[in-house]
C-alpha positions as CSV (number, residue, x, y, z in Angstrom):
1,M,184.3,275.3,134.8
2,N,183.6,272.2,133.1
3,T,182.5,272.6,129.4
4,V,181.1,269.7,127.5
5,I,181.4,269.8,123.9
6,K,178.4,268.4,122.2
7,P,178.8,267.0,118.7
8,V,177.1,269.0,115.9
9,R,174.1,267.2,114.5
10,Q,175.0,266.0,111.1
11,L,172.6,266.2,108.2
12,P,171.8,263.0,106.4
13,Q,174.2,262.5,103.3
14,D,171.1,262.1,101.1
15,A,169.4,265.3,102.0
16,A,166.9,266.2,99.2
17,N,168.3,269.7,98.8
18,E,171.6,268.4,97.8
19,H,172.3,268.0,94.1
20,S,174.7,265.0,94.4
21,G,174.2,261.4,95.1
22,E,171.1,259.3,94.8
23,A,168.9,261.7,96.7
24,G,169.4,264.4,94.1
25,L,168.7,262.1,91.2
26,N,165.6,260.7,93.0
27,A,164.2,264.2,93.5
28,I,164.8,265.1,89.9
29,A,163.1,261.8,88.8
30,A,160.2,262.5,91.1
31,M,159.7,266.1,89.6
32,R,159.9,264.6,86.1
33,Q,157.3,262.0,87.0
34,M,155.0,264.8,88.4
35,L,155.5,266.7,85.2
36,G,154.9,263.4,83.1
37,K,158.2,263.7,81.3
38,T,161.5,261.9,81.5
39,S,164.9,263.3,80.8
40,A,165.0,261.1,77.7
41,A,161.8,262.5,76.6
42,R,163.0,266.1,77.1
43,K,166.1,265.3,75.0
44,F,164.1,263.5,72.3
45,D,161.6,266.3,72.1
46,R,164.6,268.9,71.6
47,L,166.2,267.0,68.7
48,T,166.3,268.7,65.3
49,Q,163.9,267.3,62.7
50,Q,166.8,265.5,61.0
51,Q,167.9,263.8,64.1
52,K,164.4,262.8,64.9
53,A,164.0,261.4,61.4
54,I,167.1,259.4,61.7
55,L,166.1,257.9,65.2
56,L,162.5,257.2,63.9
57,T,163.7,255.5,60.8
58,A,166.1,253.4,62.9
59,A,163.0,252.5,65.1
60,R,161.0,251.7,62.0
61,L,158.6,254.4,62.6
62,R,157.5,256.6,59.7
63,P,159.1,260.0,60.3
64,S,156.2,261.8,58.5
65,L,153.9,260.4,60.9
66,Y,155.8,260.7,64.2
67,I,158.2,263.7,63.7
68,N,156.0,266.4,65.4
69,K,155.0,264.0,68.2
70,P,156.4,264.3,71.7
71,L,158.0,261.1,73.0
72,M,155.6,260.7,75.7
73,T,152.6,260.7,73.5
74,L,153.8,257.6,71.6
75,T,152.5,254.2,72.7
76,D,154.6,251.9,74.9
77,D,155.6,249.8,71.9
78,E,156.7,252.8,69.9
79,R,158.7,254.3,72.8
80,E,160.5,250.9,73.2
81,A,161.2,250.8,69.6
82,V,162.7,254.3,69.8
83,R,164.7,253.2,72.9
84,H,166.1,250.1,71.0
85,A,166.9,252.3,67.9
86,L,168.8,254.9,70.2
87,I,170.8,252.2,72.0
88,S,171.9,250.8,68.5
89,L,172.8,254.3,67.3
90,V,174.7,255.0,70.5
91,D,176.5,251.6,70.0
92,L,177.3,252.7,66.4
93,G,178.5,256.1,67.5
94,K,180.9,254.4,69.9
95,A,182.2,252.2,67.2
96,F,183.3,255.2,65.3
97,S,184.2,257.5,68.2
98,C,187.9,256.9,67.5
99,V,187.8,257.0,63.8
100,P,188.6,260.2,62.0
101,L,185.5,260.9,59.9
102,S,187.2,263.1,57.2
103,R,186.2,262.9,53.6
104,E,189.4,261.0,52.7
105,Q,188.3,258.1,55.0
106,F,185.3,257.4,52.9
107,I,186.1,258.7,49.3
108,K,189.5,258.2,47.6
109,P,190.9,261.5,46.4
110,R,190.9,261.0,42.6
111,A,191.2,264.6,41.3
112,L,195.1,264.8,41.1
113,A,196.0,261.2,39.9
114,P,193.3,260.8,37.1
115,V,194.0,264.3,35.7
116,A,197.6,263.9,35.6
117,Q,197.1,260.4,34.1
118,R,194.6,261.7,31.5
119,N,197.0,264.6,30.6
120,A,199.8,262.1,30.2
121,E,197.6,259.8,28.0
122,R,196.6,262.9,25.9
123,T,200.2,263.8,25.5
124,T,201.1,260.4,24.5
125,K,198.2,260.0,22.1
126,T,198.9,263.4,20.6
127,A,202.5,262.4,20.0
128,M,201.6,259.0,18.5
129,N,199.0,260.8,16.3
130,N,201.7,263.3,15.2
131,E,204.1,260.5,14.4
132,F,201.4,258.6,12.4
133,D,200.5,261.7,10.5
134,D,204.4,262.2,9.7
135,I,204.6,258.5,8.7
136,S,201.5,258.9,6.5
137,R,202.8,262.1,5.0
138,L,206.2,260.4,4.2
139,A,204.5,257.3,2.9
140,A,202.4,259.4,0.6
141,E,205.4,261.4,-0.6
142,L,207.3,258.0,-1.2
143,A,204.3,256.7,-3.1
144,A,204.2,259.8,-5.3
145,D,208.0,259.5,-5.9
146,L,207.5,255.9,-6.8
147,K,204.8,256.6,-9.2
148,Y,206.6,259.4,-10.8
149,E,209.7,257.2,-11.2
150,L,207.6,254.3,-12.7
151,N,206.1,256.8,-15.1
152,E,209.5,258.1,-16.2
153,Q,210.7,254.7,-16.9
154,H,207.9,253.8,-19.2
């Protein structure tokens, strides 16, 4: 009995039903093209109004005119401006990606030092005022004593 083993026919690596590799990306791109929407357009259309306003402002497009328009309804020049703005904002995000964005990084804490300093200044001013009041009172008493002595001598 002579058995011949035939190799199993292999499917091409880039089969359209696979979700990895270029074939999967090409299939998704083809479906999006049929729908008339790119993945960037889908993401843009799902942004919050604040996010869209930031992006449109960076693209130098008036948010009040464009905020409710889907990306694919914009002209080629407008979409190109949005693309450039998005690239700039992504670069900006990368520049700050490793920086802690806590409030202390942008605004110096000033509540404790000035309050303590102001209290110390008030205490110093109060002490000085009290000393001046004491000196003025003593000076007035001395002046009264001198006046009395001068009146007694004459």
